[in-house]
N, C-alpha and C positions, 0 to 999 in steps of 0.2 A: 503493499500499499504506499509506503513512503517513498519507494523508488518511483512509482506512478505518479504521485504527487509531485515529486521533484522533476520528473519528465515533462509534466503538464505546465509546471511553473516555467521551466526553461523555454517551452514552446511560446508561452504568453510573452515572455521577454523578448524572445526573437521577433513575434509580430509587433510588439511595441516598439522596439528599435527600428524595424523597417518603416513602420508608419510614421516615426518621427525623424527619420534620418534627413528628410528634406529641410526641416526646421533647424537641424543641426545636432550632432552629439558631440560630447566632448571626448577627450582621448581615452578616458577610463571606460566610457560606454562603447566606444568603437572596440576596444580590446575585448570587452564582455561579449558584444555581439559577435565578433569574430570567433571567440572561444565557443559559443554556444551554437552557432550556425554551421560550423565545420563538421562535426559529427553527423549533423542531419543531412548535409549535402553528400558526405562521403557514403550514406546508405542509399544513395539514388541508384536505381537500375539504369546502367548506361549501356551503350553498345559495346561489343566485345573489344573494340579498339582501346577501351579504357579499363581493361580487366587488370592490367598492370598497375599496382598500388601507387608507383611513382608517377605514372601517366594521369591516374585519377587525381591524385593530389595537386598536381599541376594545373589540371583543369579546373578543379574547384578554387584553388587560389586565383587563378586568372579569372574565374567568373565573379569572385567576390570582389576582385579589384575593378573588373570593367563594369559589372552590372549593379553593384551594390554601393561600392565606396566612391569610385570616380564621379559619377553622375548624380551623386546623392542630391545635390543642390538643384539640378535642372530636371530630374527625372519626373516624367509625367504618368508613370504607370501607377496603375490602381493600388488602392490599400490592400494590405494582405489581410486575409481573413483567418487562415490557418497556414501552419508550416508545410502541408502537404503540396501546395501550389509551387514551393520552392523546387521539388522534384521535377515538375514540368518545366519550369524556367531552366534549370540546370540541362535536362535532357535536349530541350531545344537548342541551347547554347552548344552542347557538344556535337549534336548534328550539324549545326551551323559550321563548326570548326572543321568537320570531317568533309564537309561538301565542297566538291570542285565543280567549276562550271561545266555543264555538259555541251558538247560540240552540238551546233545548231545550224541549220540552213540560214543565210542571211536574212530571208523574209521573216522566218520566226524569230529570230534575234531581235529584228526591228520591232517586231509586234510586241515582245516582251517589254522592250525598253520603253515604247510608247505607252504601255500600259501600267507603268510604274505608278504606285500610289504617290500623292502630294507628300513632300518632304516631311511634314509634320506627322503625317500617318505612319510612313515608313519608320520614322525615328520612334515613334511609340511602340510599334511593334518589335523594334530592335531591342528596346529598353525591357520589354517583357520577355525576351529571350526567343522571339519568333522571327524567324527568317521571311521576310516579304516575298522573295523570289521562290522560296519553297512554296509558300502559300499560293502563288500564281499557278505554279505546276500542279499542285493539289486540287485547286479550283478547276483547272483543265480536265483533270481526272474524274472530279466529282460531277461536272456538267456532262461528260460522256455517259455517265449511268443514269441519266434523266431521259424520260420521253420526250417527244416534241411538245406535247401539251405543257409539260412542267417547265420546259425551257421557255416556252412563250410566256407562261405565267410570270417567270422571273424577268425576262427581257421587256416585255410590254407593260407589266404592271409594278412589280416591286423595285425593278431597276430602270424604270423608265426615265429619260433624261429630262423630260419636261415636267410641268406641275399638274398634268392632267393624264394620269396613268389610265391605259385601257381598263375598263371594267372587267374583272375576272369572269363574270358570266358571259361577256361578249368574247373573251378568249377561248372559254370553253365551247362556246357555240362553233366559232370559226375552225378549230382545231380537232373538233370531233370528240371531244372529251365526253364520258358518259354522264348521264344525269347526276350521278353521285360525285360530280367534279369537286364539290366543296370538301368532301372528305379527302379527296386526293390533295387539295390544296393545303388543307390543315396538316396532313401527314407531311408535306413538303416542308411546312413552316412558314407560309406567306399569308396566314389569314388572321395573325394577331393584330389587336388594336393597340393604339398608343396608350401606354401606361400599363399594359399588361406586365406581369412579372415574368422572370425566366423559368419559373417552376414548370417542369415537365417538358421544357423545350428541348432538353437533350434527347427526348424520343422521337423528334422530327428528324428529316433527313438533313435540313440545314443545322439544326442543332448538332447533331452528331458530327457533321463536317467541322463545325466551329470547334467542338471538344478534341477532335482529332489533330486539329492544329495547335493545341495548347491553350485555347480559350478556356476561361472559367466563367460560367454562366451565373453571374449574379451582378447586382447594380454597381458595384465597385469596378467591375470590367466594362462598362458601358462604352468608353472611348475605345478599348482595344477591339470590343466586339464589333462597333461600327467601322473601325478600319478594315478589320476582316471582311465584312459584308461589302465594303466598298470595292476591295480587290475581287471579291466575287462577282460582283456586278459587272467591273470592268471584262472580267474573262467571259462572262454571259454574252455581253454585247459583241465580242470578237468572236464567238462561237460560230463556225461555219455551217453548221446543220441548222437550216431553216424549218420553222414549223409551217404547216401548210396554212 
């Protein structure tokens, strides 16, 4: 019991330090923060490239310096709710370190460059340990799993460029979606109203995609989720498969 209490107390301290770091921590607090967070990060399940203890320790130290310490004053990453989020942050950081650019035809490379998110959104995802370029490739793979009606719902409604998105009922009619199209749209994740909570959203297709890219579905991640959805919409609009 005492060990569990100590563990919970340590986790609470990590969350507190993380959420106060932008306002500033003194030297003693930074030292305590480092002492507490290191064992947590070292327990993260990482790719096999980091099975070696030395490489793992190097990665964890670099993560602490790059994503916790150096950008403490300027970070726009959401508040931490629990220490478990740190495992996702570190894993994304590790994947970003491992990743090398894939050779691409000039046309595709140009598309990716043109589809980059605005700098603020890119920086926001970087600070959360999420690689925007990896997200774009993930979005392309996700869109490929959707049928023509679902792509149309995203392109012409949720991701519409103008202020007058096409009504979902109209999209369903012109793409030949069945009469139960509303259930399809709900399962996709495009029928939520403004002000809805994230509760249960992880069970939608878009929600699962967000989580697979390292997002946490709670209000403190509003900006990060918005940045991910912005990237998804960019890829949807560039998708070559046209709905009827």
